[in-house]
C-alpha positions as CSV (number, residue, x, y, z in Angstrom):
1,X,90.1,162.6,146.8
2,X,91.3,165.8,145.3
3,X,93.7,165.5,142.4
4,X,96.5,168.1,142.3
5,X,99.2,169.1,139.8
6,X,102.1,171.1,141.2
7,X,103.9,173.7,139.0
8,X,106.9,174.7,141.0
9,X,110.5,176.1,141.0
10,X,112.3,174.4,144.0
11,X,113.5,176.5,145.9
12,X,113.5,175.9,149.6
13,X,109.9,176.8,150.4
14,X,108.8,174.8,147.3
15,X,110.6,171.7,148.7
16,X,108.6,171.9,151.9
17,X,105.4,172.6,150.0
18,X,105.9,169.5,147.8
19,X,106.7,167.5,150.9
20,X,103.4,168.8,152.5
21,X,101.5,167.8,149.4
22,X,102.9,164.4,149.1
23,X,102.3,163.6,152.8
24,X,98.7,164.9,152.8
25,X,96.2,162.0,152.4
26,X,93.5,164.6,151.5
27,X,95.0,165.1,148.0
28,X,96.7,163.0,145.3
29,X,99.6,164.6,143.4
30,X,99.3,163.5,139.8
31,X,102.2,165.4,138.2
32,X,104.9,168.0,138.9
33,X,106.1,170.6,136.4
34,X,109.2,172.6,136.8
35,X,109.3,176.3,135.9
36,X,112.1,178.9,135.8
37,X,111.8,181.1,138.9
38,X,114.1,180.6,141.9
39,X,116.4,178.8,139.5
40,X,116.3,178.0,135.9
41,X,113.9,175.2,134.9
42,X,116.6,172.5,134.4
43,X,117.7,173.0,138.0
44,X,114.2,173.2,139.4
45,X,113.3,170.0,137.6
46,X,116.4,168.3,139.1
47,X,115.5,169.5,142.5
48,X,111.9,168.2,142.2
49,X,113.3,164.8,141.4
50,X,115.7,165.0,144.4
51,X,112.7,165.9,146.7
52,X,110.7,162.9,145.4
53,X,113.7,160.7,146.2
54,X,114.1,162.2,149.7
55,X,110.4,161.3,150.3
56,X,110.7,157.9,148.7
57,X,107.7,159.0,146.7
58,X,106.0,156.8,144.1
59,X,106.7,157.5,140.4
60,X,105.1,160.9,139.6
61,X,105.8,162.4,136.2
62,X,108.0,165.5,136.3
63,X,108.4,167.7,133.3
64,X,110.6,170.7,132.6
65,X,109.5,174.1,131.3
66,X,111.4,176.7,129.3
67,X,114.7,178.0,130.6
68,X,113.6,181.7,130.2
69,X,110.3,183.4,130.9
70,X,108.0,184.4,128.0
71,X,109.4,187.9,128.1
72,X,112.8,186.5,126.9
73,X,115.0,187.4,129.9
74,X,115.5,185.9,133.3
75,X,115.9,188.6,136.0
76,X,118.3,188.7,138.8
77,X,116.9,187.3,142.1
78,X,117.8,189.5,145.1
79,X,117.1,186.5,147.4
80,X,119.2,183.4,147.4
81,X,118.1,179.8,148.1
82,X,121.7,178.7,148.3
83,X,124.0,177.3,145.6
84,X,121.8,174.2,145.2
85,X,118.5,176.1,145.7
86,X,117.8,173.9,148.7
87,X,119.6,175.7,151.6
88,X,122.8,173.9,150.8
89,X,121.2,170.6,151.8
90,X,123.3,168.8,149.1
91,X,120.6,166.2,148.3
92,X,122.0,163.5,146.0
93,X,121.2,163.6,142.3
94,X,118.2,161.5,141.3
95,X,118.2,158.7,138.8
96,X,114.5,159.2,138.1
97,X,114.0,160.3,134.5
98,X,112.2,163.4,133.5
99,X,109.0,163.0,131.5
100,X,109.7,163.4,127.8
101,X,106.8,165.9,127.4
102,X,107.2,169.6,127.9
103,X,105.8,171.0,131.2
104,X,103.0,172.6,129.3
105,X,102.0,169.4,127.5
106,X,102.1,167.4,130.8
107,X,99.8,170.1,132.3
108,X,97.4,169.8,129.4
109,X,97.4,166.0,129.5
110,X,97.0,165.7,133.3
111,X,94.2,168.2,133.3
112,X,92.4,166.4,130.5
113,X,92.7,163.1,132.3
114,X,91.2,164.6,135.5
115,X,89.0,167.3,134.1
116,X,86.5,168.5,136.7
117,X,88.6,167.2,139.6
118,X,92.0,168.8,139.3
119,X,93.5,171.6,141.3
120,X,96.7,173.2,140.0
121,X,99.0,174.7,142.7
122,X,101.3,177.1,140.9
123,X,104.1,177.9,143.3
124,X,106.4,179.8,140.9
125,X,106.1,182.1,137.9
126,X,103.2,181.3,135.6
127,X,105.2,180.6,132.4
128,X,104.2,176.9,132.2
129,X,100.5,177.6,132.9
130,X,100.4,180.2,130.2
131,X,102.1,177.9,127.7
132,X,99.5,175.2,128.6
133,X,96.7,177.7,128.1
134,X,98.1,178.4,124.6
135,X,98.0,174.7,123.9
136,X,94.5,174.3,125.2
137,X,92.4,177.5,125.4
138,X,89.7,175.5,127.2
139,X,92.0,174.9,130.2
140,X,90.1,177.3,132.5
141,X,86.9,175.2,132.1
142,X,88.7,172.0,133.0
143,X,90.7,173.0,136.0
144,X,88.6,173.0,139.2
145,X,90.8,175.6,140.9
146,X,94.1,177.3,140.1
147,X,95.9,178.3,143.3
148,X,98.9,180.5,142.7
149,X,101.5,182.0,145.0
150,X,101.8,185.5,143.5
151,X,101.2,189.1,143.9
152,X,100.6,191.5,146.8
153,X,97.2,193.0,147.3
154,X,97.4,195.5,150.2
155,X,95.5,193.4,152.7
156,X,98.3,193.8,155.3
157,X,101.5,196.0,155.4
158,X,103.5,192.9,154.4
159,X,102.2,193.3,150.9
160,X,104.9,196.0,150.5
161,X,107.4,195.6,153.3
162,X,108.1,192.0,152.3
163,X,108.2,192.8,148.5
164,X,110.4,190.1,146.8
165,X,110.6,191.3,143.2
166,X,113.5,193.4,141.9
167,X,111.7,196.7,142.2
168,X,109.9,198.4,145.1
169,X,106.4,197.0,144.7
170,X,106.4,193.6,142.9
171,X,106.3,190.0,144.1
172,X,109.0,187.7,142.7
173,X,106.8,185.1,140.9
174,X,104.8,187.7,139.1
175,X,107.9,189.9,138.4
176,X,109.7,187.1,136.7
177,X,107.1,186.7,134.0
178,X,104.3,189.3,134.2
179,X,103.2,188.7,130.6
180,X,102.3,185.1,131.5
181,X,100.7,186.2,134.7
182,X,98.6,188.8,133.0
183,X,97.4,186.2,130.5
184,X,96.4,183.9,133.3
185,X,94.6,186.7,135.2
186,X,92.5,187.4,132.1
187,X,91.8,183.8,131.1
188,X,88.8,183.1,133.3
189,X,90.3,180.5,135.7
190,X,88.8,179.9,139.1
191,X,91.8,181.6,140.5
192,X,92.9,181.9,144.1
193,X,96.0,184.1,144.6
194,X,98.1,183.7,147.8
195,X,99.9,187.0,148.0
196,X,102.7,188.4,150.2
197,X,100.0,190.0,152.4
198,X,99.4,186.6,153.9
199,X,102.3,184.4,152.8
200,X,104.9,186.5,154.4
201,X,102.9,187.5,157.5
202,X,105.0,187.0,160.7
203,X,102.2,184.8,162.0
204,X,103.5,182.1,159.7
205,X,106.9,182.0,161.5
206,X,107.4,178.6,163.2
207,X,106.8,178.8,166.9
208,X,109.5,177.2,169.2
209,X,107.3,174.2,169.9
210,X,107.0,173.5,166.2
211,X,110.7,173.7,165.7
212,X,111.3,171.4,168.7
213,X,109.0,168.8,167.1
214,X,110.8,169.0,163.8
215,X,114.3,168.8,165.3
216,X,113.3,165.7,167.3
217,X,112.0,163.9,164.1
218,X,114.1,161.4,162.1
219,X,112.2,162.2,158.9
220,X,114.4,163.8,156.2
221,X,111.7,166.3,155.3
222,X,111.6,167.5,158.9
223,X,115.4,167.8,158.9
224,X,115.2,169.8,155.6
225,X,112.7,172.1,157.2
226,X,115.0,172.8,160.1
227,X,117.9,173.3,157.8
228,X,115.9,175.8,155.7
229,X,114.9,177.7,158.9
230,X,118.4,177.9,160.1
231,X,119.7,179.0,156.7
232,X,117.3,181.9,156.4
233,X,117.7,182.9,160.1
234,X,121.5,183.1,159.6
235,X,120.9,185.6,156.8
236,X,118.6,187.8,158.8
237,X,115.3,186.6,157.4
238,X,112.4,185.1,159.4
239,X,111.2,181.5,159.1
240,X,108.1,182.4,157.1
241,X,110.5,182.3,154.1
242,X,110.4,178.5,154.4
243,X,106.7,178.3,154.3
244,X,105.5,180.8,151.7
245,X,104.6,178.1,149.1
246,X,103.1,175.8,151.7
247,X,100.2,178.2,152.1
248,X,99.0,177.4,148.6
249,X,99.2,173.6,149.3
250,X,97.5,174.0,152.6
251,X,94.7,175.8,150.9
252,X,94.3,172.8,148.6
253,X,94.4,170.4,151.5
254,X,91.9,172.4,153.7
255,X,90.2,175.4,152.2
256,X,88.9,176.5,155.6
257,X,92.4,177.6,156.6
258,X,92.2,180.7,154.5
259,X,90.0,183.7,154.4
260,X,89.3,185.1,150.9
261,X,87.8,188.1,149.1
262,X,87.3,189.1,145.4
263,X,89.1,192.1,143.9
264,X,89.4,193.7,140.5
265,X,93.1,193.4,139.7
266,X,95.5,193.5,136.8
267,X,99.3,193.4,136.3
268,X,101.6,196.2,135.3
269,X,103.8,195.2,132.4
270,X,105.8,198.0,130.8
271,X,106.9,200.4,133.5
272,X,110.2,199.6,135.1
273,X,109.2,201.0,138.5
274,X,106.1,198.9,138.7
275,X,106.7,195.9,136.4
276,X,105.0,192.9,137.9
277,X,102.9,194.9,140.3
278,X,99.4,193.5,141.0
279,X,97.3,196.6,140.8
280,X,94.0,196.4,142.7
281,X,91.2,198.9,142.1
282,X,89.5,199.4,145.5
283,X,87.7,202.7,144.7
284,X,84.1,203.1,145.7
285,X,83.5,205.3,142.7
286,X,84.7,205.1,139.1
287,X,86.2,201.6,139.6
288,X,87.6,199.9,136.5
289,X,85.3,196.9,136.6
290,X,86.8,195.6,133.3
291,X,89.8,194.5,135.3
292,X,89.9,190.8,136.0
293,X,87.9,189.7,139.1
294,X,90.0,187.3,141.1
295,X,89.9,185.7,144.5
296,X,92.8,186.6,146.9
297,X,93.7,185.4,150.4
298,X,93.0,188.0,153.0
299,X,93.8,185.9,156.1
300,X,95.1,182.5,157.4
301,X,94.5,180.5,160.5
302,X,98.1,180.7,161.5
303,X,98.0,178.2,164.4
304,X,96.2,175.5,162.4
305,X,98.4,176.1,159.5
306,X,101.6,175.6,161.5
307,X,100.2,172.6,163.2
308,X,99.2,171.1,159.9
309,X,102.6,171.6,158.3
310,X,104.5,170.3,161.4
311,X,102.3,167.2,161.8
312,X,102.6,166.3,158.1
313,X,106.4,166.7,158.0
314,X,107.0,164.4,161.0
315,X,104.3,161.8,160.1
């Protein structure tokens, strides 16, 4: 059994990714930490608790991270997840308490307890992971794999056409806190980055038959998926928006779903035009080999992925 910690900023697609994780018998979710990203961390923590209630999940510790990224300011998000962050689903407030530890401390403690068999799925900005790294510099040696949703690496045109940060080239999760992301890229984690190249590919859009199965289900998580799809479609977006974070969880559930490659990559920090950009050096000659070498997703078995998500949400 693979142990998993989810660092997340629910967020519509986060909600479905958490649902996928908790309904996948291949993995065991040991903790959830909430980060500022789609919303501030107090609101993402509250949404994480609401999702656990919706799923009637067992007690899983949930801890809250800082309200602002390490750079000291929280940027404006050009994309809205609704006033509640969950596609106006109006899930009731939870009575579950938050863990009294900080998100970073819960990460450190959970990783220590399961060192050598713990996958961290970071679905939002990397503020909490960087804070945990400061608490325990040996974290990269203890985490089996760190799977992040972040960056765009030029594997498909969607790396640029679906850019989600608040400048022309960046992805939202990295853009929110590029300083933390850069620290993580340089730290030596066994890192797999799920970028916009794959996570926003139109092949991830739900097919009509998948939506039909979800609409016919009485499961609240299936109903939430339908609500999210309808919410983004009404605003002119495609249904892949509901499934971006699920790609990372699916990779933890079944690594054979994704194709990967290694690239030399770093993150732009200071320039306003490119802040948060994941810069890949692909040159045959004169390449900057001192840039961090990370693993990225280059492809996804879209059919198997959609089948997996649909089957888990209605099970």
